[in-house]
C-alpha positions in Angstrom: 0.0 0.1 0.0 1.4 3.3 -1.0 0.6 5.9 2.0 2.0 9.3 2.7 5.7 9.8 2.2 6.6 6.1 1.8 6.3 3.5 -0.9 6.1 0.6 1.6 6.6 -0.3 5.3 8.5 -3.3 6.7 5.8 -5.5 8.2 7.7 -5.8 11.6 8.1 -2.0 11.8 4.7 -0.5 10.8 5.6 3.1 11.5 4.7 6.4 10.0 7.1 8.1 7.5 6.3 11.5 8.9 9.0 12.0 11.6 8.5 15.9 11.6 4.7 16.0 11.6 4.2 17.6 8.2 1.1 15.3 7.1 -1.6 17.5 8.0 -0.1 20.4 5.7 0.7 17.9 3.1 -3.0 16.5 3.2 -4.4 20.0 2.7 -2.2 20.5 -0.3 -3.0 17.1 -1.6 -6.9 17.9 -1.4 -6.2 20.6 -3.8 -4.6 18.6 -6.3 -7.0 15.6 -6.0 -10.0 16.3 -4.0 -11.8 13.0 -4.7 -8.8 10.9 -4.2 -6.2 9.8 -1.5 -2.5 9.0 -2.0 -3.4 5.4 -2.1 -6.3 5.2 -4.7 -4.0 4.7 -7.6 -5.2 1.4 -9.2 -8.1 2.6 -11.3 -9.3 -1.1 -11.5 -10.1 -1.1 -7.9 -13.0 1.4 -8.5 -14.5 -1.2 -10.7 -14.1 -4.0 -8.2 -15.8 -2.0 -5.6 -18.7 -1.1 -7.9 -19.2 -4.6 -9.1 -19.1 -5.9 -5.4 -21.9 -3.5 -4.5 -24.0 -4.6 -7.7 -23.6 -8.1 -6.6 -24.7 -7.7 -3.0 -27.8 -9.5 -1.6 -31.0 -7.8 -0.4 -29.9 -8.4 3.2 -26.3 -8.0 2.9 -24.1 -5.0 3.8 -22.2 -3.2 1.2 -19.0 -3.8 3.1 -19.7 -7.6 3.3 -20.4 -7.8 -0.4 -17.2 -5.9 -1.4 -14.9 -8.0 0.8 -16.4 -11.1 -0.5 -16.1 -10.2 -4.2 -12.4 -8.8 -3.5 -11.4 -12.0 -2.2 -12.7 -13.9 -5.1 -11.0 -11.6 -7.5 -7.8 -11.4 -5.9 -7.6 -15.3 -5.9 -8.6 -15.3 -9.7 -5.9 -12.7 -10.4 -3.2 -14.8 -8.8 -4.5 -17.8 -10.5 -4.4 -16.1 -13.9 -1.0 -14.7 -13.2 -2.5 -11.2 -13.3 -1.7 -10.2 -9.6 0.8 -7.4 -10.1 -0.5 -4.5 -8.1 -3.3 -6.7 -6.4 -3.6 -6.2 -2.7 -3.3 -9.4 -0.4 -1.6 -11.6 -3.0 0.7 -13.4 -0.6 -2.3 -14.8 1.2 -4.3 -15.2 -2.1 -1.2 -17.0 -3.6 -1.0 -19.3 -0.6 -4.7 -20.1 -1.0 -4.2 -21.0 -4.7 -1.3 -23.5 -3.8 -3.4 -25.1 -1.1 -6.3 -25.7 -3.5 -4.3 -27.7 -5.9 -6.8 -29.2 -8.6 -9.9 -28.7 -6.6 -12.9 -27.1 -8.4 -14.2 -25.0 -5.5 -12.5 -22.6 -3.1 -13.6 -21.1 0.3 -15.0 -17.5 0.2 -13.6 -16.6 3.6 -9.9 -17.4 3.5 -7.4 -15.2 5.4 -7.0 -12.5 2.6 -4.7 -10.4 4.5 -2.2 -12.1 7.2 -2.9 -9.3 9.5 -6.6 -10.0 9.1 -7.3 -6.4 8.2 -8.8 -6.6 4.9 -11.5 -4.2 5.6 -9.2 -1.4 6.4 -6.2 -2.0 4.0 -8.3 -3.5 1.1 -10.6 -2.1 -1.5 -13.5 -1.2 0.9 -11.0 0.8 3.4 -9.0 2.5 0.6 -11.5 3.2 -2.1 -15.1 3.4 -0.7 -14.9 7.1 0.5 -13.0 8.1 -2.8 -15.6 6.4 -4.9 -18.5 8.0 -2.9 -16.7 11.6 -3.6 -16.3 10.6 -7.3 -20.1 10.0 -7.4 -19.8 6.3 -8.1 -22.0 5.2 -5.3 -24.3 6.7 -2.6 -24.1 5.0 0.8 -23.4 1.7 -0.8 -25.8 2.0 -3.7 -24.2 2.4 -7.3 -25.0 5.4 -9.2 -25.5 5.1 -12.9 -21.9 6.2 -13.3 -20.7 3.3 -10.8 -23.0 1.1 -12.8 -21.0 1.9 -15.8 -17.8 0.7 -14.1 -19.3 -2.4 -12.8 -21.0 -3.3 -16.0 -18.2 -5.1 -17.9 -17.5 -7.4 -14.9 -21.2 -8.2 -14.3 -21.5 -8.9 -18.2 -18.6 -11.3 -18.1 -20.2 -13.1 -14.9 -23.5 -13.4 -16.7 -22.3 -14.2 -20.2 -19.7 -16.9 -19.2 -21.7 -18.2 -16.4 -18.9 -17.6 -13.8 -21.4 -18.5 -10.9 -19.7 -15.7 -8.7 -22.7 -13.8 -7.6 -24.1 -16.5 -5.2 -20.8 -16.7 -3.4 -20.7 -12.9 -3.1 -24.1 -12.9 -1.6 -23.3 -15.5 1.1 -22.6 -19.0 -0.4 -19.4 -20.4 1.3 -17.5 -21.5 -1.9 -16.8 -20.1 -5.3 -15.8 -22.1 -8.7 -12.2 -21.6 -9.1 -12.6 -21.6 -12.9 -15.0 -18.6 -12.8 -12.5 -16.7 -10.5 -9.6 -17.4 -12.7 -11.4 -16.2 -15.8 -12.5 -13.0 -13.9 -8.7 -12.5 -13.1 -7.7 -13.1 -16.7 -10.1 -10.4 -17.9 -9.9 -7.9 -15.1 -6.4 -8.0 -13.5 -5.0 -4.7 -12.3 -2.3 -5.0 -15.3 -5.0 -5.4 -17.8 -6.4 -2.2 -19.4 -9.8 -0.8 -18.4 -13.0 -1.3 -20.5 -14.0 1.8 -22.4 -17.1 2.1 -20.1 -15.1 1.8 -16.9 -12.7 4.5 -18.1 -15.6 6.8 -19.1 -17.2 6.4 -15.6 -13.9 7.4 -14.1 -13.3 10.2 -16.4 -16.7 11.6 -15.6 -15.9 11.4 -11.9 -12.7 13.2 -12.3 -14.8 16.0 -14.0 -16.8 16.4 -10.8 -14.4 19.1 -9.6 -13.4 21.9 -12.0 -10.0 22.3 -10.4 -9.4 18.6 -10.6 -10.6 18.3 -14.3 -8.1 21.0 -15.1 -5.1 19.1 -13.5 -6.4 15.8 -15.2 -6.0 17.8 -18.6 -2.6 18.7 -17.6 -1.9 15.2 -16.8 -3.0 14.0 -20.1 -0.6 16.4 -21.9 2.4 15.5 -19.6 2.1 11.7 -19.6 5.9 10.9 -19.2 6.3 13.3 -16.2 7.2 11.6 -12.8 5.5 13.1 -9.7 8.2 15.5 -8.6 8.8 16.7 -12.2 5.1 17.1 -12.5 4.9 19.4 -9.5 7.8 21.5 -11.0 5.8 21.7 -14.3 2.8 22.8 -12.5 4.8 25.4 -10.5 6.2 26.7 -13.8 3.0 26.6 -15.8 1.7 30.1 -16.4 -1.8 30.4 -17.5 -4.7 32.5 -16.1 -6.9 29.7 -14.9 -4.0 27.8 -13.3 -2.7 30.6 -11.1 -4.1 28.9 -8.0 -2.7 25.7 -9.0 0.7 27.4 -9.7 0.6 28.8 -6.2 0.0 25.4 -4.5 2.5 23.6 -6.6 5.1 26.0 -5.4 4.2 25.4 -1.7 4.2 21.8 -2.3 7.7 21.9 -3.7 8.8 24.2 -0.7 7.3 21.6 1.8 9.0 18.9 -0.1 12.5 20.3 0.1 12.4 21.1 3.9 10.7 17.7 4.8 13.3 15.7 2.6 16.2 17.2 4.1 14.9 17.3 7.7 13.8 13.6 7.4 17.3 12.7 6.0 18.9 14.1 9.2 16.5 12.3 11.6 16.9 9.0 9.7 20.7 9.6 9.7 20.6 10.0 13.5 18.5 6.8 13.8 21.0 4.9 11.4 24.0 6.3 13.3 22.6 4.8 16.6 21.9 1.7 14.8 25.7 1.6 13.6 27.0 2.7 17.2 28.2 6.1 15.9 28.5 8.7 18.3 26.8 12.3 18.3 30.2 14.2 17.3 30.9 11.5 14.5 27.4 11.9 13.2 27.7 15.8 13.1 31.0 15.4 11.3 29.5 13.5 8.3 29.7 15.6 5.1 26.1 14.7 4.2 25.0 15.9 7.8 26.7 19.3 7.2 25.3 19.6 3.7 21.6 19.0 4.8 22.0 20.9 8.0 23.2 24.0 6.0 20.3 23.9 3.7 17.6 23.3 6.4 17.2 27.0 7.8 16.9 28.6 4.5 14.5 25.8 3.1 12.4 26.3 6.4 12.2 30.2 5.5 11.1 29.6 2.0 8.4 27.0 3.1 6.8 29.3 5.6 6.8 32.1 2.9 5.2 29.8 0.3 2.7 28.3 2.7 1.7 31.9 3.6 0.6 32.5 0.1 -2.0 29.8 0.1 -4.8 31.8 1.2 -7.6 29.7 2.7 -5.3 26.8 2.7 -2.8 28.6 4.8 -5.2 28.5 7.8 -4.9 24.7 7.8 -1.1 25.1 8.6 -1.0 23.8 12.3 0.4 26.4 14.7 3.0 24.1 15.9 4.3 23.5 12.5 4.4 27.2 11.7 6.2 27.7 14.8 8.7 25.1 14.1 9.5 26.5 10.6 10.2 30.1 12.1 12.3 28.6 14.9 14.5 26.4 12.3 14.6 29.4 9.8 16.1 31.6 12.7 19.1 29.1 12.8 20.4 30.4 9.5 24.3 30.4 9.6 24.3 28.1 12.9 26.3 24.8 13.0 24.8 21.5 12.1 24.5 20.7 16.0 21.9 23.4 16.6 20.0 22.4 13.6 19.9 18.8 14.4 18.9 19.6 18.1 15.9 21.6 17.0 14.9 18.7 14.5 15.2 16.1 17.2 13.1 18.2 19.6 10.3 18.5 16.9 10.8 14.6 16.3 10.3 13.8 19.9 7.0 16.0 20.2 5.5 14.6 16.9 6.1 11.0 18.1 4.9 11.9 21.5 1.6 13.1 20.1 1.4 9.7 18.3 1.9 8.0 21.8 5.0 6.4 20.2 8.8 6.5 21.0 11.2 8.8 19.1 13.2 7.0 16.6 16.5 8.1 18.1 17.5 9.6 21.5 20.8 11.3 22.4 22.4 11.0 25.7 25.4 13.5 25.8 27.6 12.0 23.0 25.9 8.8 22.9 23.0 8.0 20.5 20.6 5.3 21.2 17.6 3.9 19.2 14.5 4.9 21.1 11.9 2.9 18.8 11.3 1.1 15.8 11.3 3.4 12.6 9.7 2.7 9.3 11.8 1.6 6.4 13.0 4.4 4.0 14.1 3.6 0.6 17.3 5.6 0.6 20.7 5.9 2.3 20.7 8.8 4.6 24.4 9.2 4.4 24.3 9.3 0.6 23.5 12.8 -0.5 23.2 11.7 -4.1 20.6 9.2 -3.5 17.1 10.7 -4.0 14.4 10.6 -1.4 11.1 9.4 -2.5 8.6 12.4 -2.7 5.6 12.9 -0.7 3.4 12.2 -3.8 0.7 14.8 -2.8 -2.0 12.5 -4.3 -0.5 13.3 -7.9 0.6 9.7 -8.2 -2.9 8.4 -7.8 -4.5 11.1 -10.2 -1.8 10.3 -12.7 -2.3 6.6 -12.6 -5.8 6.9 -13.0 -5.5 9.5 -15.8 -3.1 7.2 -17.6 -5.6 4.1 -17.3 -8.4 6.3 -18.8 -6.1 7.5 -21.6 -5.1 3.9 -22.5 -8.7 3.1 -22.8 -9.2 5.8 -25.3 -11.4 8.3 -23.1 -10.4 11.9 -23.2 -10.1 13.5 -19.8 
């Protein structure tokens, strides 16, 4: 699952990648870029899976239960059909496929997620709210737009007699062959049906600003997320002036976050490697990052102040922190790192979690588990993964719609 500021977590260290508490402001900016989406609603096919599950539910069945059942069948079929790239819960589904062997019927209720948290981490938890904001369903009942997304799957189920509706509605087993056919036709990597794409395209046009961004995404297909934000910040047009301002603030927030996080993560890594505080401060990457941080904090504070109504969403403690760090211009690395450590301890305390690292005079100690970052904090040339700001989700969905031949 892609969530804020990270591509993945180690399963034994499920910690947030937000050591400095920037997520509230980042979420406010993200809502401007993609008001109907979250940073994890990036697989367009999952909207169709959600709508198909809602359409298959029985008269006395909850929408949630119907979606969870259909998702398990679809995940099993996707693995069996070797179309499982990007499908959530594939380890468990793969284990179930192996256990089944040549049997013709599979149980509906198998342990889809090993943490037994499918309702939170699967299609229902991640996509239900976004789908409702896109106008695909209303309190669990598909709208005409949602029916468009579900139609190709439902027609396949009916025309090829997959016999999957009954298991979704409460039957204890589903036919393996039917699930496999479903996976072959509707794996995440398989392109969207034209009607599915049309339904999602209509949803993206729900918000005028989001529609404008979708048009820009269409024009700039090869751009990666950070490059896309840069292009948006440089894009001069009368109707994108607000988008340009938000993009500039996003870039400023990204820079201070990336360098600050590198220092916090470097401290944690130094503790793991039994490196002392003076040794850490003497590292060239630490000096380079610490020198940048005060100036970046000042820029972020200025850019965020330009956001108008969005600026009110800047937490007072974040605003005070940016001012405190900005005042350290020209100071040594030790003072900058001390300020970041204090901020990190407060943020972790608010989460009722231990700080990643603690300093006792010249000794560094690991205070609590930290999430896995996909970079070396001591390598200045290694790029830190950007926050995404929901652009990745919108870009992924726009790409799927474009592949299906529907203009956004």
